[in-house]
C-alpha positions as CSV (number, residue, x, y, z in Angstrom):
1,M,-30.9,-20.6,-46.3
2,R,-31.9,-18.8,-43.1
3,D,-34.8,-16.4,-42.5
4,S,-34.5,-13.2,-40.5
5,R,-34.8,-15.0,-37.2
6,G,-31.9,-17.3,-37.9
7,R,-34.1,-20.3,-38.7
8,R,-33.3,-22.6,-41.6
9,E,-35.9,-23.0,-44.3
10,G,-38.5,-25.4,-43.3
11,G,-39.0,-23.8,-39.8
12,V,-36.0,-25.5,-38.1
13,R,-34.0,-23.1,-36.0
14,D,-30.2,-23.0,-36.4
15,L,-28.9,-23.9,-32.9
16,A,-25.3,-22.7,-33.7
17,R,-26.6,-19.1,-33.9
18,P,-28.2,-18.0,-30.6
19,S,-31.3,-15.8,-30.7
20,S,-31.1,-12.3,-29.3
21,A,-32.9,-13.4,-26.1
22,A,-30.4,-16.3,-25.7
23,A,-27.5,-13.9,-26.3
24,E,-28.8,-11.5,-23.6
25,L,-29.2,-14.4,-21.2
26,L,-25.7,-15.6,-22.0
27,L,-24.2,-12.1,-21.5
28,G,-26.2,-11.7,-18.3
29,R,-24.9,-15.0,-16.9
30,R,-21.3,-14.0,-17.8
31,A,-21.6,-10.7,-16.1
32,F,-23.1,-12.4,-13.0
33,L,-20.4,-15.0,-12.9
34,S,-17.6,-12.4,-13.3
35,G,-19.1,-10.4,-10.4
36,A,-19.5,-13.5,-8.3
37,L,-15.9,-14.5,-8.8
38,A,-14.7,-11.0,-7.9
39,A,-16.8,-11.1,-4.7
40,L,-15.3,-14.5,-3.8
41,A,-11.8,-13.1,-4.3
42,L,-12.3,-10.2,-1.8
43,P,-12.0,-12.4,1.4
44,W,-8.7,-13.7,0.1
45,L,-7.2,-10.2,-0.2
46,S,-5.1,-9.2,2.8
47,P,-6.5,-6.5,5.1
48,A,-3.5,-4.3,4.2
49,A,-4.3,-4.7,0.4
50,L,-8.0,-3.9,1.1
51,A,-7.0,-0.8,3.1
52,A,-4.5,0.3,0.5
53,S,-7.1,0.0,-2.3
54,A,-9.1,2.7,-0.4
55,L,-6.2,5.2,-0.5
56,P,-6.7,8.3,-2.7
57,E,-5.1,7.9,-6.1
58,P,-2.5,10.6,-5.6
59,A,-1.2,8.8,-2.5
60,R,-1.1,5.4,-4.3
61,R,0.8,6.9,-7.2
62,A,3.3,8.7,-4.9
63,L,3.9,5.5,-2.9
64,E,5.1,3.8,-6.1
65,T,7.6,6.5,-7.1
66,S,8.6,8.6,-4.1
67,P,11.9,8.2,-2.4
68,Y,10.6,9.3,1.0
69,V,7.7,9.3,3.4
70,Y,7.4,11.7,6.3
71,V,6.1,10.1,9.4
72,S,4.5,11.5,12.5
73,P,3.2,9.3,15.3
74,L,-0.3,10.4,16.5
75,R,-1.1,10.9,20.1
76,R,-4.1,9.3,21.7
77,D,-6.2,12.4,21.0
78,G,-5.3,12.2,17.3
79,S,-3.0,15.1,17.3
80,E,0.5,14.8,15.7
81,S,3.5,14.4,17.9
82,A,6.3,16.9,17.6
83,C,8.5,14.3,15.8
84,H,8.5,14.4,12.0
85,A,11.2,13.1,9.6
86,E,11.7,12.0,6.1
87,V,12.6,8.3,5.9
88,W,13.5,5.7,3.4
89,F,10.7,3.2,2.8
90,A,9.3,0.5,0.4
91,W,5.7,0.0,-0.5
92,L,5.3,-3.7,0.0
93,D,2.0,-5.7,0.2
94,G,-0.1,-2.7,0.8
95,A,2.1,-1.3,3.6
96,V,4.8,1.2,4.0
97,V,7.8,-0.8,5.3
98,L,10.9,0.7,6.9
99,I,13.7,-0.2,9.3
100,T,14.7,2.1,12.1
101,A,16.7,2.2,15.3
102,R,14.8,0.7,18.3
103,T,15.8,3.8,20.3
104,G,14.2,6.1,17.7
105,W,10.9,7.9,18.2
106,K,9.0,5.7,15.8
107,C,9.8,2.6,17.9
108,R,9.4,4.5,21.2
109,A,5.9,5.7,20.2
110,L,4.9,2.1,19.2
111,A,6.3,0.8,22.5
112,H,4.0,3.3,24.4
113,G,1.0,2.0,22.5
114,L,0.9,4.8,20.0
115,D,0.3,2.7,16.9
116,R,-1.3,5.3,14.7
117,A,0.7,7.7,12.5
118,R,0.2,10.2,9.8
119,L,2.4,9.7,6.7
120,W,3.0,12.1,3.9
121,V,4.4,10.8,0.6
122,G,6.9,12.8,-1.5
123,D,10.3,14.4,-1.7
124,H,10.2,17.8,0.0
125,G,13.7,17.9,1.4
126,R,15.0,17.5,4.9
127,W,12.5,18.3,7.6
128,R,15.1,19.7,9.9
129,G,17.1,22.5,8.4
130,L,19.6,25.1,9.6
131,L,16.9,27.7,9.9
132,G,14.2,25.6,11.5
133,H,11.7,23.1,10.2
134,N,10.8,22.6,6.6
135,E,7.0,22.1,6.5
136,A,6.7,21.7,2.7
137,F,5.8,18.0,3.1
138,R,2.4,19.0,4.4
139,G,1.2,19.7,0.9
140,A,2.0,16.1,-0.1
141,P,-0.6,13.3,-0.3
142,S,-1.1,11.9,3.2
143,F,-2.9,9.1,5.0
144,V,-3.3,7.7,8.5
145,A,-1.8,4.2,9.1
146,R,-1.5,1.7,11.9
147,A,2.1,0.8,12.8
148,E,3.2,-2.7,13.7
149,E,6.6,-4.4,14.2
150,S,7.5,-7.4,12.0
151,K,10.0,-10.1,12.8
152,D,9.9,-11.5,9.3
153,A,13.4,-11.9,7.9
154,A,12.0,-12.5,4.4
155,L,10.3,-9.1,4.6
156,L,13.6,-7.5,5.6
157,D,15.2,-9.2,2.5
158,R,12.5,-7.7,0.3
159,L,12.9,-4.3,1.9
160,L,16.7,-4.3,1.4
161,A,16.2,-5.4,-2.2
162,A,13.9,-2.4,-2.7
163,Y,16.4,-0.1,-1.1
164,E,19.1,-1.4,-3.5
165,R,16.9,-0.2,-6.4
166,K,15.8,3.1,-4.8
167,Y,19.0,4.2,-3.0
168,P,21.8,2.6,-4.9
169,D,24.4,5.2,-3.9
170,E,23.6,5.2,-0.2
171,I,22.6,1.6,0.7
172,P,26.1,0.1,0.6
173,R,26.9,2.1,3.8
174,W,23.7,1.0,5.5
175,R,22.8,-2.5,4.3
176,D,25.0,-4.5,6.7
177,R,24.2,-2.3,9.7
178,M,20.5,-2.7,9.0
179,R,20.7,-6.4,8.7
180,A,22.9,-6.8,11.8
181,G,20.7,-4.5,13.8
182,F,17.6,-6.5,12.8
183,V,19.3,-9.7,14.0
184,S,20.5,-8.2,17.3
185,G,17.2,-6.4,18.0
186,E,18.9,-2.9,17.8
187,R,16.7,-2.1,14.8
188,A,13.1,-2.8,14.2
189,L,11.3,-3.6,11.0
190,L,8.0,-1.5,10.9
191,R,5.0,-1.8,8.7
192,Y,2.5,1.1,8.4
193,V,-0.8,-0.2,7.1
194,P,-3.2,2.4,5.8
195,A,-6.1,2.8,8.2
196,P,-9.7,3.1,6.9
197,G,-11.3,6.5,7.2
198,P,-10.4,10.1,6.5
199,A,-6.7,11.1,6.1
């Protein structure tokens, strides 16, 4: 038999049943340990993953489902360049990854030290139309990112595998050209890592 404090008759406390104070201490210790483990994990996250976690929720959701991003390199003063286009991409390891011709404006901007770009996420049709430019993409979720070139062949393999899923009708015409261009240097594999700060 136990009394209201969980003690057995005769004044001996049942050690199998913790008191409320002990339970609070145990829960407090668990919460502390969980928080400490989470804090220890933060340094192991890549900078790209940390930056991506700060993206607004609409942008993160769109990056998982959208077929296109619209990219505009930023000038040194922060203004957008005149170049905009919808491009295929994959969201890999907290970065927008794409492959493009080295002679294209995205690569030329990076070669001139313009490593910042604004990206909009969504499907708003072709930017360049018969009657001018389609600016509908400007209503899409957007963010500023830092561009960098990658020479990682394994990343290219992952990108092309993502393209197989996202663009199954179009990729057969492009896959071999993209791979050969990467090997020859005619095409560049670019990563756009979300930059901290306002979009």
